[in-house]
N, C-alpha and C positions, 0 to 999 in steps of 0.2 A: 480431559485429554489423557490418553494413555499412549504407550509406545506403539499400540496397534495401528494408530493413525497419526503419522508424523505431521507436525506443523510444517506447512509448506513455506519455502523460501522464495519470495518473488523479488528479483533484483531490479531496482529502479536505476535506469541508465541515463537519467537526466544530466548528471554531472559529466558523463563522457561527452555528451553533446555540448555542454558548456565549454569544455576545453577545445573541442573541435572548432567551435564558432569563433575562437580568437584568431584564427587564420583562415585562409581560403584554400586549404590543401586537402580537405576531406579526411583528415586524420586528427585524433583516433576515430576509427569507424564505430558508429553506434551499433550497426548490425553485426559487425565482427565481435564486439564486446558481448552482445546478447548471445551469439552463437557459441562462444567459448563458455559462457555461464551455463547455457543449456547442456552443452556437452559434458560439463562437470557435474551435472545433476540438479541444477536449479529447477524448481517446479514451475516458475513463471517469470515473466518480464513485465515490469511496470514502467509507464511513462506518464508524465504530467505536462502536456503541451499547453503553454500559456499563450494568451493572445499576442504578446509581443515577440514570441518565438525566440526568447533569449537563450533557450537551450534546445529542447526538442522542437523540431520543425515538422510541418505537415508531412513532408516526404518521409521523414523518419517513421511516422506512425504507419504510413502505407507500407514501407519496406519491412518493418517489424511484423506487421500483420501477415505479410507474405511469408516471412521466415517462419512464423509460428505454425503456419499450415503444414509445414514439414515435420512438426513435433507434436503429434497427437498425444493428448493427455497433459501437455503443458499449457499454461494459461497466459493470456494476454490481458492485462489490466490497464485501462486508461483512466487516469484521474483528471479531475478538473471541475470547474464551476459550470453546472449545466445551463446557467443563464448567460454564459459567455460563448466559448467556442466548442465546448465538449460535445454537445449533442450532434453537431455536424459530423464529428469523427465517429460517434456511436452509430449514426445512420449509415455511414459509408462502410465502416470496417466491421461492425458487429463483434466486438471483442467478447471474451468470456465474461468479463466483469467491468462494470463502470463504477468508479468510486467518485461520488459527488462530494466536492470539497468547497466550502464557502469562501474562496479566496477573492479579494479585490483584484482588479486588473493589474495594478502596480505593486501588489503585495510582494514583499521580499521572499517569504516562504510561508507555508501553511502554519497558522498559529492559533486556530480555534475551530470548534466543530459547529454543526448546525444546532439551532435552538427551537424548541417546541413550546407552545403552539405557533410561534411567530413565523416559522418557515414552512409550516405544513402545507398551506394551500398552493404555494408555488412549486413545491417539490412533488406533490401527489401526481399531477398529470405527466410530469417528466419521467418519474419512476414507472408509471404505467406504460409510457411509450417504450422505454427500454425493455421492459418485460415482454411487451408484444413483439419486440424484435428478437427475443430469445436471449437477452443480455441480463445477467445477474447484476443487482444493484446493491452496493455497499455505501453507507453514509458515514462520512468522517465525523466522529462524535467525541466530545469531551467525556471523561470517565465519570459521568453522573448517572447513577443507577436509575433515578426517577425519570430520565429521558428515554430509556430504552423501549418501553412499551409504546411510546408515541412514535418512535422511529419505525417500529413494526406496523403501527396503525396506518402510516402513509404508504405502506407497500414495500418497504425495504426488505431485502433478503438477509443482509448482513450489516454490521457496523464495523468501521475501522476505528479502534480506539486511538486517540491522539496521545502519543506517549512522551512528548517533550517534558511535561511536568515530572514524570517518573525519571527520565534521564537526567534532568537537572538536580533531582534529589539523590541521585546515586552516590553512595559512599558518604552520605550525610545522615544526621539523626532523623531526617524526614523520610528516608528510604522506605522504612517499614510501613509508615502511614500511607505512602503512595501505593505500595503493593497491595495493601488492604483495600484501598479505594478502587484500584483497577480490578482486583478479584471480585469485588462486590458489583461493579459495573458489568463485568463479563457474565456473572451469574444472572444478573437481571436481564441481560440480553438473551441468554439461553432460556430463561423462564418465559420470555416473551416470544420465543420461537425464532430468534435471530441466530445466524452464524456470527462468529467473532474473528475479526482480523485486527491487526495492530501495526502501527508504524509511526515513525518520526524520532530520529536521534537514538534509535536502538543500535547497539554496537557489540563488539566481542566481549566487552567487560560486563555489560548489564543484561544481555539477552537471556542467558541461561536462567538467572533468577526470575526474570519476568515469565518465561515459559513455565517454570516450575510452579508458580503461584497463580497464574491466570487460567481459569478453567475453560475448556472447549476452544482453545486457540487454534484456528484453522490455518491462518496465514500471517506471516510477517512480511512487510514490504520495507526493504532497506536500501538506501541509495548513497547518501553522503558518506557515511562511515565505510560502507562497502567499497566505494570507489577509492577512498583514501587508503584503505588497506590493500586494495588491488595494485596500487602504485608501487607498493613494497613487495607484495607476495605473488602477484599475478592473479588473473581472474579465477583460474581453476582452484588454486590453493585457497583463495578467499571463500569461494563457495563451500569448499570442504570445511574450512574453519568455522563458518557460520552454522553449517549443519551439525558440526560437532557441538556447538553451543546449544543448539536445539535439542540434540540427543541427550546432552548433559542435563538440561532442564526437565526432560521427560523421564530420566532414569529414576 
């Protein structure tokens, strides 16, 4: 990755919906949050609608899809388990990208990637369906270099590297080992013909170092830390702060 192609920032607005859902007032508005982030320069919006609708609800997905139509060149990424409710949204909305995540229905948060060859047969037809609809497919994957060629073999366009282990090792003696692991996984993905995304627990402290070391990074999806920062800084300033981190990593 060079400064000629900036790593895209996709803002995950799930936590905005989580706060809204604690009352019946419709605030804070998920679509307003997305609008402000797009106006500030975010390259995309991400949602992960779970079957229990504990944060993003079906109507949010439709409203955001309508919003993104007014922002050509910005991307809508819908995450989820394709064996649960994700495919219904893909068929109706046809986002720019579908990120397949192997979450259980009652899972607190995403905590592991797909495994091959175990998951190959159930993923292959679902990936093919998405691509027939014109939707790019990214597979949520652990940073295991040996798994990248298998992700490509089932038809994926990209992988999203699950970055919680890196975030957990930040500012510890294990940080460098984690960076080496993620760099190797990204290179293996590139060698297999995959694009590289990343997400989970990336924040203003650890993002620049990750961008600097991981080759070919096309997109980072950031939600929890982004919304936490936005409570203090506002949406627009937070978008700028994260993009400054990306630029610092690419410098």
